[in-house]
N, C-alpha and C positions, 0 to 999 in steps of 0.2 A: 496464503499466502495470506490468506486471508487476512489487513490489517487489517488488507486486504486481507485472508484465510488467514485470517490475519492473527496476529497477536491481538490487534484491536481491543487491548485492554481487557481481554477475557481469557479464561484459561484456554490456551489454544489447543485445537484438535491435535496438532502435532505433537502434543505431549505424549500420547500413546506411542509414538514412533520410537521413543526410547524407554518408556516405562512399562514394565512387567507388573505383575500384581503387587509384589513386596513394594515396589517404587511407587505404585499408584496408592497403596495403603498409606505410606509414608507422606505422600504428598497431601492426601485428605486429612490426615492427622495434623500435619503442619498447618494447614489452612484453618482447621477448626480451632487449633490452639492459639493462633495469632490474630484471627480476624478482628476481635474487639480491640486488640491493641492497635492494630493498623488503623482503626477509626478514630481512636484517641490521638494517634500521631497525626492523621490527616487534619483533625479539627484544630490542634495546636498549630499547624502551619498558617492558619489564617492570621495569627498574630503577626507574622513576619512579612505579610503581603507587601507593606511599603518599602521594604529593604531586599531588592532581588538577590544580593550576595548572601544575606542572612537566610533567606528562603531557600536558596540553593543548598547551603549548608545544612539546613534543618531537614530538607528533604532527604539528602544523602544520609544524615545521621539516621533517619527514620528507616530508609531502606537498608541499611547495613544492620539494623537491629532485627529486621524481617527477613533477612537473606538466608537462602538454603543452598549450601555448596552443592548439593546433589542436583537441584534445579539448574544451577549455573552451568554445571557440566553438560546438562541435557541440552540447553541453549547453545552451547558451542557445537553440540552434535548436529542439531537440525538446522543451524545457521552458521556454517564454517566461516570464520572471519569476521564474526560478529563484534569483535572488539571488547571492550570493557564492559562489564555488567555487574550489578550487585548479586544477581540470582534470586530475585524476588518473585515468587509464584504470582501469576497474573490475577487471580482472585484478590490477592492481598494488595497488589497495586491498585486494583478497582476499588477496595475498601478505603485505602488512603485518599484516593481522588475523590470518591463520592463524599466523604466526610469533609474533605476541603471546600468541595463545591457547595455543600449545604451551609457550610459556616461562612461562605462568601458570596451567597446568591445575590446580594445587592452590590457586589463589587462592580466597578466601571472597568471598561476596557483600558482606560488610562492606568488603572492599578495592575491589570492582568497581563498586558502586552509586554512590560519591561521585565516582568517575572518569566514569561515564556522566552523572551529573548535571551535571558541569562540561561535558562535550563537548556536551551538548544545548543549552547557552547560547552555544556558540561560532557565529561568523557564517558561517563556510564550511560548506557542506552535508556535504562528506566527513567532518568531524568528527561531526556529527550522525548519519550512516548508520552510523559506526563505533560510536557510543553505542547504536543501535538494536540492532545485532547483538550487542553486548555484553550487553544486556538479556535476549536469548534464553537466555544462560548462567544468569542468575539467576532466571528466570522460575519454575522449579520449586520451588527452595529458599526464595526469599524473594517469593513471588507478590505480596503486597500492596504492599511497598515498590517493586517492579518496576513493578507497574500504575500507581502514582502518576506514575511518570516516562513510561511510555507515554501516559498521559491527557494530560500536559503536552505531549508531543511532538505528539499529534494536535491539540491546540488550536492550537500554534504553526505547524503545517504549512500551507504556502501554494503548493504545486506537487506534481505528481502523483508524481514520483519518490520523494519522502519518504513521501507517503502510501502508496504501494504496497510500499515497504520496511517501514513500520510494519505493514502487513496481516500480515505472517508471525508476528511475536510476538503480535498481537491474535488472530489465529486459534488459535494454540497455547494461549493462555491462556484462551480462551472454551471450547474444547472440553474442557480440562482442569478447568475449573470453570464448569460450565453456567449458574450463577446470573448470570454476566457477560453472557449474552445480553441482559438487560435493559438493560445499558449501550450495547450496540450498537444496540438499538431506540430509545434516547433520542437517538441521534445522527442518526436519520432526519428529526427536525424541527429540526436545527442550522440556524442562518443561514449557516453557512459550507459552501461547496460542497465544500470538501476534506474536512471531517468526514463530510459525506454520502457522498463518494466513498469514504471509509474503509470505510463499511457494505458496499457492493459488492466492493470489494477484499478485505477480510476473508473475506467468505463465498466468494469466488472462490479464495483460497489455501487454505482449511481442508483439503481432501481431499489436499492436497500438503505442507501444513506439519506435518500429523500423519496419516499414512497409515492409522492404526487408528481413532483417535477421530474423526478429520475425515471418516471414511466411514461412521460409525455411522448406523443408521436414523433416530436422533432429529435428526440434523443438518438434513435436509430439513424435518422437522416445525418446526423453529425458524426456518430460514433463508427458506423459500418465503413465509411470511406476511409477514416483514420486506420481502423483496423486493416483494411485492404492495403494501406500504403506500408504497413509495418510487418504484415504476415510475410514469412520468408526469412525473417531475422535467425541468424545461426545460434544465438545464445539461449540455452535451455531456461534460464530465468525468465527471459522474455516470452519464450514460447509458451510457458505455463500461464502466464498472465494473459496472453492473447486468447488461448482456448478458454480460460475462465471468463474473459469477457464475452466472447461469443455465446457461451452458454447462458450468461446473464441477459444477454440481448434477446434471448428467446422469450424472456419474461415480458419484454417491452413490445416486441413484434416478431412472432414466430415465423410468419411467411417471409417477411424481408430477410430475416437472418438466414432462413433456409435457402433462399435464393442466392445470398451473398456466398454461403458456404459451397453451393452448387457451382458458382463461378470460380471460385478459388480451386475447387477440385479439378475443374477442366483445365485451368492453369497448370496445376501440379502435374496432372496427367501428361499434358503436352510438353512440359519441360522436365519430366523426371525429377520433380523438385520435392526432395525428401523433408526439408525444413517446413515447407508449406503442409505437406501431406500429414506430419506429425500433429500439427495444430489442429487440422480439420478432424483427424480421427478423434482427438482428444475432446472435441467440441460435439460430438454426435449424440451424446447420451440424452440431451434435452430436445432432440428432434423427434418428429413423428417416427416410429420404428421403420415404416416402408421408406421414407425419405433417407434416413440413416443408411439403411442397407444398400440403397441405390448409391449413395455417395461413397460408401465403403468399398463397394465393389469397383468403383471407377479407380479407386486409388490402390487396387490390388498390385502387389509386387513393388510399390515405390517406397524406398527406405532412405533413411538419413545416411550420409556418408561422413565419417569422421574427417574433421578439417575443411569440409566444404564451406565456402564462403557464404555469406548472406545473400539471398536472392531478392530481398524486399525492395520496393521502389524507394523507400526511404534511404536504405544503404547506398543506393545509386546516386541519390541527391547528396547524402553527406559526403561521398567521394568528390563530387563535383565542387561542393562548397570547399572541401579542404584543398583542393587543388587551386582555388581561388584565394586561399589564404582566409576563408571565412569560417564561421562556426566556433570561433573562441569564445569563451565565457566572458560575459560582461562583468565589470566590477560591481561588488554587492552594493546595492542602494542602501543609504542610511535609513534607520527606522526613525521617521519623522513624527 
């Protein structure tokens, strides 16, 4: 999911889900033929940096030129409901972005943020993904203004590729400013499954988005309780992100993550909780084989039931908030 497995602006592993050998050959040929042109188009965008509307139009024109209808059909296959896309293969998106970044390496956040703001409002997803990667450039020097745009992108996200792409700057921002863990915790009770998925995807990417801060001991101290509040969610998109997050946490602290999964396995067995059991089983590949076998045996016979409600602590809290009339989305803050 990886913007998480993500698109993350590289040719996604999920491309093979729809590509047979002829399609794969076509993709490689398309990339080879257009990569140079993509770099030229990316460099040219730098001239429009001072005019966000012109920049958005120029980027759209570049992506229309680079588009591949076959790839667009594949995107719709792996991400149903993805909405409008140009259908630009990920390496070509990367080539455009890298050329733009090279040409604008001295650009200030004051120049980049209005462009990202405009691109996040574009209907085609490639523009939004371009904006998200641009925000990684401003995260360190203008964290609050950048975070406003990241929050808006999270509210607007409605498919997993955008969510997992967002996970990278979210993860980097949280480990750099630990008070933002509270914002991630708030998303566990969101009515949007995509915001809840972002919780797992963000935690999953942390050890890789920032290999120093993302692997610090306090990461699991924050992450594991948040995962414990969300495990039991009934939505498959959320479940996949949770298991991904547990697997990533083994890189940070294998002992603590194993203990957390042991605890969740006991709960799943006591409650015959199929939602929880699915996440645990999908998390076991990174554990010591003996530990994985022991946990797996505890879950024997526990299966998900179609239509069963969420059993997570977060779902219970969300119901309480809804009964009190809480949990409504706040108005979008202005980009100051």
